[in-house]
N, C-alpha and C positions, 0 to 999 in steps of 0.2 A: 706630811701625809700621815693619816691616821692608821692605827694598827689594822682596822677593818679593811681599808683599801689595800694595804700591803698583802693581806690574805686573799682578797677577792680577785684582783687583777691577774695573778698567775693562773687561777682556775679558769677565768674567762679566756685567757690566751690558750690554755690547754684544750678547752672545748672547741674554740675556733679552729685550732690546728687539726683536731680530730675530724671535724665536719669537712674541712678542706681535703683531708686525706681520703675520707669516704667518697666525696664527690669525684675526686680524681680516679679512685678505684672503679666507680660506676662507669665513668666515661671510658676507661680502658676496656672494661668488660663489654660495653656496647660496641666499641670499635672492633674488638675481636669477633663478636657475634656477627657483625655486618660482613667482616672479611670471610668468615666461614660460610655464610649464606652465599656470598658472591662466588666463592670457589665451588660450592655445591651446584649452584645454578650453571656455572660455566661447564663443569663436568657433565651435568645432565644434558646441556645443549649439545656438547660434543658427542655424547653417546647416542643422540637421536639422529645424527646426520646419516643419511643413507650410505651404505657401504660402497656404492658405485663411485662416489666422489665426483670431482670435476664440476663444482658449482660456482657460478658467478655471484650469486646472492641468495640470501634466505630472508623470508619476510612472513609475518603473521597474516592470517586470512580467516574469513568466515564463509562457510558454505551457505549458498542461497539458491532459491529457484531461478530458473532461466528468466522468468518474468519479473524477478525481484519479488520482495514481499509487498503485496498490495494491501495497504491498510484501509479498512472500511470505516468511514465515519458518517455521521448524520449532518445534513445541511440545515436542519431545523431542530429546535428543542421540543421534544415530545415524549410522551410515555410509551414505553415498549410494551406492546400488547401480545407479541408472539415472536419467538425465536425459532426459525424453521429448520435450521441445520445445526450440526455438531462437529467437533474436530474430526478430521479424517474423511469427512463426506466429500465426494466429488460433485462439483456443481458446473453448470454450463453458463456461458455468458448470458446475462439477462434473467437468471433464475432468482426468484425472491429469497432473500436471506432473513430479513427482519421486517416485521410490520409494526408501524407506530400508530398511535390513536388518531383516528381520522373522522370522528363523528361530525365535528364542526365543518370540516371542508366538504364532506359529502352533502351536508345541508346547503352549503354555499353553492355547490355544483348544481343541486336540484333547483335552486332559485335561478341560477344562470340559464339552465335548460328551459325553464318556464318563460323567461324573458325572451329567449330566442324564438320559441314557438309563437309568442305574441307578436313579435316583430315580423316574423315570416307571414302571418295572416294579414298584417297591415300592408306589407309590401305586395303581396299577391293580389290585393284589391286594385292595384295600379298596374295596368298592362304595359308591357314594353315591346319594342320592335327593333328590327335591324341589329346594329352592333350592341345596343343596350341589352337586348334579349339574349344575344350571344354571351355577353359578359355575365349576365344574371345566371344563365345556365351553367357556365364554367364555375361561378362562385358556389352554386348549389352542389355541383359535382365534387368540388374540393372539400366542401363542408361534410359531405357524405363520406368521403375518403378518410377525413380526419376522425370522424366518429368510428369508422371501421377499424382504424389503427388502435384507438383507445379501447374498443371492445375486444379486439384480438389480443392485446397485451393483457387485459384482465382475464381472458380465457386461458392464456398461457400460464399466468400466475396460478390460476385455479388448478390446471392440469399438473403443474409441477408440484404444487402443495399436496395434491391428492396422491401423486406417485410417492412422494416422500413419506406420506402417512400410510402407505400400503393400500390405498383405495383406488389406485389407477396404475397404468403401466407406461412403458416407453412409447408405445404406439400412439397413445393420446397426446403425449408431450410432443412428439415429432410432428404430428398433424397440426397441433396448435402453433408450433414454431413456423411451420410452412405457411400457415394462414397469416400469421403476423408478417412474415417476410413479403408475401404477396401484397398485403394491405399497405405496407410501407412503400413498396415499388409503385403501386397505383397512386398513392398520395404524392410522391415525388413527380410522377408524370403529369398529374392534373395540376400541380402547383406550377410547373413549367408552362403548361398550356394557358393557365390563367394569366401569368405574367405577360405572355405573348399577346393575349387579347387585350389586356389593360393598356398596352402601349399604343394601341390604335382605336381605343374606345373612348367615349365621352365620360365625363364625371358621373358618379352615381347620383341618383335622386336622394331627397331627404330620407324617405322611408328605407331606401337601400343602404344609405349610410348608417342609419340607426340599427339596421339589422347587422351590418358588418361590425359595429361596435359591440352589439350583444354577443355575437359569435366570438369576438376577440376576448371578451370578458369570460365567456365559457371556456375558451382555450386556456386562459390564465388559471381558472379554477381547476381544470383538469391537470395542468402542470403542477400546481400546488399539491393536489391530491396524490399525484404520481410520486412526489418526493417522500411520501410517508410509507412507501414500500421500497425498502433498500434492497437493490438487486446486485448480483455479482457482475463486476465490470469485465471479468475475463473468465474463461473456462479454467478450472484448476481444482485444488484441494483446499479445504478449510484447515488452516494450520492452527488457529487459535480463536477462541470465543471468549470475549471479556464482558458480556452483557447477559442479563437475565430478564425474564418477563417481570414487569412491574417496576423496573428501574427507568430512569429518565435519560434519554439520549441527548447529549449536549454537544453542539458543534465545537465548543471551545475546549473540550476534554483533551488532555494530553495522551490519553490511552485510547487506541482505536477500538471500535465495537468488535471488529473481527479482523483477522489477517488471512489473506488468501495467497496462493502461489501455485504456479505450474511446476510441480516437482517431478514431472516425467523426465526432465533433464535438469541437472544441477550444474552450477558453476561456483567459482570461488572469487570473492571480492578481496583483493590484497591491498595492504598499505605498505608500499615499497619505499624504503628510505631514499630520499632524493639523491644521496651520494651514489646509489647503485643504479640510477635511472639510465645512465649511458651504457650500462652493461646488458640491457635486455632489449628485445625487439619483438614485434608482432610475429606470431608463428613459432616462437622459441619454445622448446620442450621444457616441461617442468615435472617435478615429482611432488605429490601432495601426501602428507602424512598427518594422522590424527593421533593424539595421545591415547584415545580410546582403543585404537587398533595399531599398536606399535609395530606389528610385523607386516602390515600392509603398506605397499607403495602404489599410489594411484597416479597414473599418467595423465597429463594434460598439456594444453598449449596456450600461450598468451593470445587472447582474443583482441583486447583493446588496451591502450595505455592512455590515461587521461592527459589532456594537453595543459594541465595546470597542476602546480604544486602548492600544497597548503599544510596547515597544522594537522597532526594526527588526531583522528577522532577518538581513538581509544576503543572503538567499537569492536575491533578484532580480538584484542587480548587484554583489555584494560590497560592500566599504566605499566608498561614494561620497563620504563626507565624514569628516574626522577627528572631528567632533562627533557625538555620539549624537543621534538624532531619534526622536520618537514617531510611530507610523504607525497608520493604520486599514487593515485588509485589505479590499480591494474585488475582487469577481469580475465580470469582463466577458465577456459572451457575444459571440462573433464572428458577424457576419452571413454572412461568407464567409471560410473559413480561409485561402484563397489558398495561398501557398507555405510557410506557417508549419509547423513541426514541433514536437512535444512537447519541452519543455525549453529552447526558444529564448528568449533574452533580447530584450525589446522595450521600447519607450517608448510610453506611453499618453497621448494628448492628450484632455482632457475639454473638449468643445465648450461654448462659452458659450451659455447659454440666456436667453431673455427673462424678466424679473422677473414 
């Protein structure tokens, strides 16, 4: 071996030994850090347990409206022309929230209306008698009721929008809602009447059939136009608005346009470890605590227990443990909502019950 190798190899061994020592030291420091964090988390968890004690189980949860969070999306891809509400606004079921660009569909509806008028004149040139006349009258009556519903819904949209903009009041909105309700009742009644008549009537003539087709096409155009006004499916509060005028609403978007909820009453959705499932039952008392209000204990009762166990979603508290756990979803009704708000993370303590 040359003198150069005799000098180089000892240095290489020394460097390798130094690197190995440093890596071992880093690993030891990491283990110590993890242990300290675990100890700290354990102490914090123990310090948050309510003083009254006697708990069967503790599980993470998230506060939500009684209605759950209703996510509003669009069923068509279209340009947003108007956002009519903002967060914290209270809305009624059926109130318009968002308007999408509808020029093309309004033109299509106008063409369908013209076609219906033409087919009505052709049909009226042919007289009908007996059961055929009775059926024709019922068809006309139902068509009129459908138009009344369409017009009443448009009037309600206008009244609600005007009130939201400060140009109208609650009286106009209530009157429009009552008119729409009556129109829908009338439509349902006339639809039932027509079905009864059709069962004992002859087939329509060619002109009557063509009119029925034109009316059906107009109904399709009305339904398509109606989809471009996004309305509230429930009465509640606007919790979140994720869209602006000028943006494009996409049905495939992962983010909802809006989020609604009935926050007049709150509940807690809990992910309970399946090992604790046999320790709780419906009606069992619980205590709910939030880190934002450490001195408050809010009472509640178990409302429902899901009949299925599955992987934790992580929605309640993120990843609490590196190991996956199976959980059962439990809903807790709050006796008093206290200072809690929708979306808040909480801990739920299930009170021990007598056997």
